[in-house]
C-alpha positions in Angstrom: 98.4 87.7 156.6 96.5 89.5 159.2 94.0 86.6 159.4 96.6 84.1 159.5 98.5 85.7 162.0 95.4 86.5 164.1 94.4 82.6 163.6 91.3 83.3 161.7 92.4 81.1 158.6 95.0 78.4 158.1 97.6 79.2 155.3 96.3 78.3 151.9 99.1 76.0 150.6 97.3 74.8 147.4 98.9 76.9 144.5 96.3 77.0 142.1 93.6 77.8 144.8 95.5 81.0 145.9 96.1 81.8 142.5 92.4 81.8 141.6 91.6 83.6 145.0 94.1 86.4 144.1 93.2 86.7 140.3 89.7 86.3 140.7 88.1 88.5 138.1 85.0 90.5 138.9 87.2 92.0 141.8 90.0 92.7 139.9 89.7 96.4 139.1 87.5 98.3 141.6 86.1 95.6 144.2 84.2 94.7 146.2 87.0 94.1 148.7 87.0 90.2 149.5 88.1 88.8 152.2 90.4 85.1 152.4 88.1 84.3 155.2 85.0 84.8 152.9 86.2 83.7 149.4 88.4 81.0 149.9 86.3 78.9 151.6 83.9 79.0 148.5 87.0 78.3 146.1 87.7 75.3 147.8 84.3 73.6 147.5 82.8 71.6 144.7 80.2 73.8 143.1 77.4 73.0 140.8 75.7 74.9 138.5 72.5 76.5 140.1 69.8 77.6 138.2 68.2 79.9 140.6 71.1 81.4 141.4 72.0 82.2 138.0 68.9 83.9 137.1 69.4 86.0 139.9 73.1 86.6 138.9 71.9 87.6 135.4 69.2 89.8 137.2 71.7 91.5 139.3 74.2 92.3 136.1 71.0 93.9 134.5 70.3 96.2 137.1 74.0 97.1 137.4 74.1 98.2 134.0 70.9 100.0 134.1 72.2 102.0 137.0 75.7 102.5 135.2 74.9 102.9 131.6 71.2 104.8 131.9 72.0 106.5 135.3 75.6 107.1 135.5 76.3 107.7 132.0 73.5 110.1 131.6 74.0 112.4 134.7 78.0 112.3 133.5 76.9 114.9 130.7 76.1 117.3 132.8 78.3 116.8 135.9 81.6 116.9 133.7 80.3 120.1 131.9 79.1 121.9 135.0 82.0 121.1 136.8 84.3 122.0 133.9 82.6 125.4 133.5 81.8 126.2 137.6 82.8 129.8 136.9 80.1 130.7 134.3 77.2 128.8 135.4 74.4 129.7 138.0 74.5 128.8 141.7 70.8 126.3 140.6 73.1 125.1 137.9 75.8 124.2 140.2 73.5 122.8 142.8 71.9 120.2 140.5 75.7 119.4 139.2 76.3 118.9 142.8 73.3 116.6 143.3 73.7 114.7 139.6 77.4 113.8 140.9 75.9 112.0 143.8 73.5 109.9 141.4 76.3 109.6 138.8 78.8 107.9 141.5 76.3 105.8 143.0 75.0 104.5 139.7 78.4 104.0 138.4 80.2 102.6 141.7 77.2 100.4 142.9 76.3 99.7 139.1 80.0 98.3 138.8 79.6 96.0 142.1 76.3 94.7 140.9 78.2 93.6 137.6 80.7 91.8 139.5 78.3 90.0 142.4 75.7 89.0 139.6 78.5 87.6 137.2 80.3 85.9 140.5 76.8 84.2 140.9 77.0 82.6 137.7 80.0 80.5 138.9 78.1 79.9 142.0 80.3 82.5 144.4 78.5 84.8 146.5 80.4 87.9 147.0 80.3 90.8 149.9 77.7 92.9 149.4 78.7 96.4 148.7 75.8 98.8 149.2 72.7 98.7 150.8 70.6 101.6 150.0 73.0 104.4 151.2 70.9 107.4 150.2 68.3 106.2 152.8 70.9 106.9 155.3 69.3 108.8 158.6 73.1 109.9 159.5 76.6 109.8 158.4 77.6 106.3 160.7 74.5 104.8 159.1 75.6 105.8 155.3 79.1 104.7 156.2 77.7 101.2 157.1 75.5 101.4 153.3 78.2 102.8 151.1 81.1 100.8 149.9 80.8 98.1 152.7 83.7 96.1 151.8 85.7 99.1 152.1 84.4 100.6 155.8 84.1 97.1 157.0 87.6 96.5 156.0 89.1 99.9 157.7 87.0 98.9 160.9 88.1 95.5 161.4 91.7 96.0 160.4 92.1 99.2 161.8 89.7 101.0 163.7 89.3 98.0 166.1 93.1 97.4 166.8 93.5 101.0 167.4 90.9 100.7 170.0 87.7 102.0 168.4 85.1 103.6 170.4 86.7 102.5 174.0 89.1 104.2 175.9 89.1 107.8 176.5 87.4 110.3 174.5 90.6 112.1 172.8 91.5 108.4 172.0 88.1 107.9 170.2 88.5 110.9 168.4 91.5 110.0 167.2 90.6 106.8 166.0 87.8 108.4 163.9 90.0 110.9 162.4 92.6 108.1 161.6 90.0 105.7 159.9 88.5 108.8 157.7 91.7 110.3 156.7 92.9 107.0 155.5 89.6 106.6 153.5 90.6 110.0 151.8 93.8 108.9 151.1 93.2 105.6 149.8 91.1 107.4 146.9 94.2 109.1 145.9 97.0 111.4 147.0 95.2 114.8 146.6 93.9 117.1 149.2 90.5 116.9 147.7 90.4 113.3 149.1 91.8 114.0 152.4 89.4 116.9 153.0 86.5 114.8 152.0 87.3 112.5 154.5 88.1 115.2 156.9 84.7 116.4 156.4 83.0 113.0 157.1 85.1 112.6 160.1 83.5 116.2 161.3 80.2 114.9 160.7 80.7 111.4 162.6 82.3 112.8 165.6 78.8 114.6 167.0 77.5 111.3 166.6 80.2 109.6 168.6 79.8 112.2 171.3 76.5 112.1 172.1 76.7 108.1 171.8 74.3 107.9 168.6 76.5 106.9 166.1 74.9 103.3 166.4 71.6 104.4 166.8 70.4 102.9 163.3 72.3 99.7 163.7 69.3 97.7 164.7 66.4 99.7 163.3 64.0 97.7 161.6 61.6 100.4 160.0 61.4 104.0 159.1 58.9 106.5 160.7 58.0 109.3 158.9 60.3 112.0 160.9 63.2 110.0 159.2 62.3 111.7 155.9 63.9 114.9 157.2 67.2 113.2 158.3 67.7 111.1 155.2 67.5 114.2 153.5 69.7 116.2 155.6 72.2 113.1 155.3 71.9 113.2 151.4 72.5 117.1 151.2 75.7 116.6 153.6 77.0 113.6 151.9 76.5 115.9 148.4 78.4 118.7 149.8 81.5 116.8 150.6 81.5 114.9 147.3 82.2 118.5 145.4 85.6 117.6 147.2 85.9 114.5 145.7 84.9 115.5 142.3 87.0 118.6 141.9 90.4 118.8 140.7 91.6 120.9 143.6 90.4 122.2 146.6 90.5 125.8 145.0 88.2 124.6 142.4 85.9 123.0 144.9 85.4 126.1 147.0 85.1 128.2 144.5 82.5 125.9 143.3 80.6 125.8 146.6 80.8 129.4 147.0 79.3 130.1 143.5 76.5 127.8 144.4 75.3 129.7 147.2 74.7 132.8 145.0 70.9 133.1 144.6 71.1 135.6 141.5 70.8 134.6 139.0 69.4 131.4 140.4 68.3 130.3 136.5 69.1 126.8 135.0 69.2 127.8 131.5 72.2 125.2 131.1 69.5 122.3 131.5 67.1 124.5 129.6 69.6 124.5 126.6 70.0 120.7 126.8 66.3 120.2 127.1 66.2 116.7 125.6 68.9 115.1 128.0 67.4 117.2 131.0 64.6 115.1 130.6 66.1 111.8 130.0 68.3 112.0 133.0 65.4 113.3 135.2 63.5 110.3 134.0 66.2 107.8 134.5 66.8 109.4 138.1 63.4 109.1 139.2 63.1 105.6 137.9 66.1 104.6 139.7 64.9 106.3 143.3 61.4 104.6 142.6 63.6 101.1 141.7 65.2 101.6 145.0 62.2 102.0 146.9 60.8 99.1 145.3 64.0 97.0 146.1 63.9 98.2 149.8 60.3 97.2 150.0 61.0 93.6 149.0 64.1 93.2 151.1 62.4 95.0 154.1 59.3 92.6 154.0 61.4 89.4 153.1 59.1 88.6 150.4 60.3 87.1 147.3 60.9 89.2 144.1 59.0 88.1 141.2 60.9 87.6 138.1 58.5 89.3 136.0 56.4 92.8 137.6 56.0 96.3 137.0 59.2 97.1 138.1 60.9 94.5 135.1 58.6 96.1 132.6 59.8 99.9 134.0 63.2 98.7 133.6 62.9 97.4 130.2 61.0 101.0 128.9 63.7 103.0 130.9 66.4 101.0 129.3 65.1 101.2 125.7 64.5 104.9 126.2 67.9 105.8 127.5 69.6 103.8 124.8 67.7 105.3 122.2 69.5 108.9 123.2 72.5 107.6 124.9 75.7 109.4 123.8 77.8 109.2 126.1 80.7 106.3 127.0 82.2 106.7 130.1 84.6 104.5 131.9 83.9 103.4 135.7 84.9 106.3 138.3 86.4 103.7 140.9 88.8 102.5 137.8 90.9 105.1 138.7 91.3 104.6 142.3 
């Protein structure tokens, strides 16, 4: 309706086309959030089966299943137990649980998005890209250009820019940032944990805005060694904020973070007691990082991705290894939002 009001698109008068747009099944549960300006034109044109696009779609479905079933669900075993028993675990175990949740939520949500995008390619339709290596972001502004892109860009175009964006007085700019991040938190649920999660991201974003560094990475074409520290810092800050996202209440989140700072005893007994699954989870997380780095290399160098390569061999090995010891069956995290 907003796009029609702004004359960005003509009203759709064909009830079949409109019905397909609002019920397009890969998008129904957790996105990505499609716009009529992008999806309707693809629905209305005649499509023919494309073998290369179908192969690309199947590869993306397998990649999504790997991230969901192999990475996210194996991390979920430790995350659920650690957050459930945070009062009796050491700071080291809580620290591990925090980082594992970061990988779980990424593998879970980006895995679903990859499955949705890959499935759509089988029908000749290209959906909006929803993730772009967010844990390699060099600051919070960069993170939000890479994480849940369809949602963050929606808030940017339909809320942030209409409010004035980064134009106007400094107070107006700060107000707009607070509004957009608080709305992002509230969008995930009517719970103070999500509001605080959004507030934390706003507080991390505001210094970049005040220093006019919030768009430094927009035109970045490569990384320097010094960016490694910035990536690590951003990942740690995002992971701390994820504790509020995962916790049942503000009290639980604060208690978790407080106990995590206890240096004694800083042991990892819970991981030792579950050595089999610790090894499995560690291997899958390392495999995910390796594949993401490789994926980023192919994208950055603009080289075609070979169908059969060492990367695909590693996928198959890790998938079979993980399925051989897999014991969790978890629903997608974003099904609840």
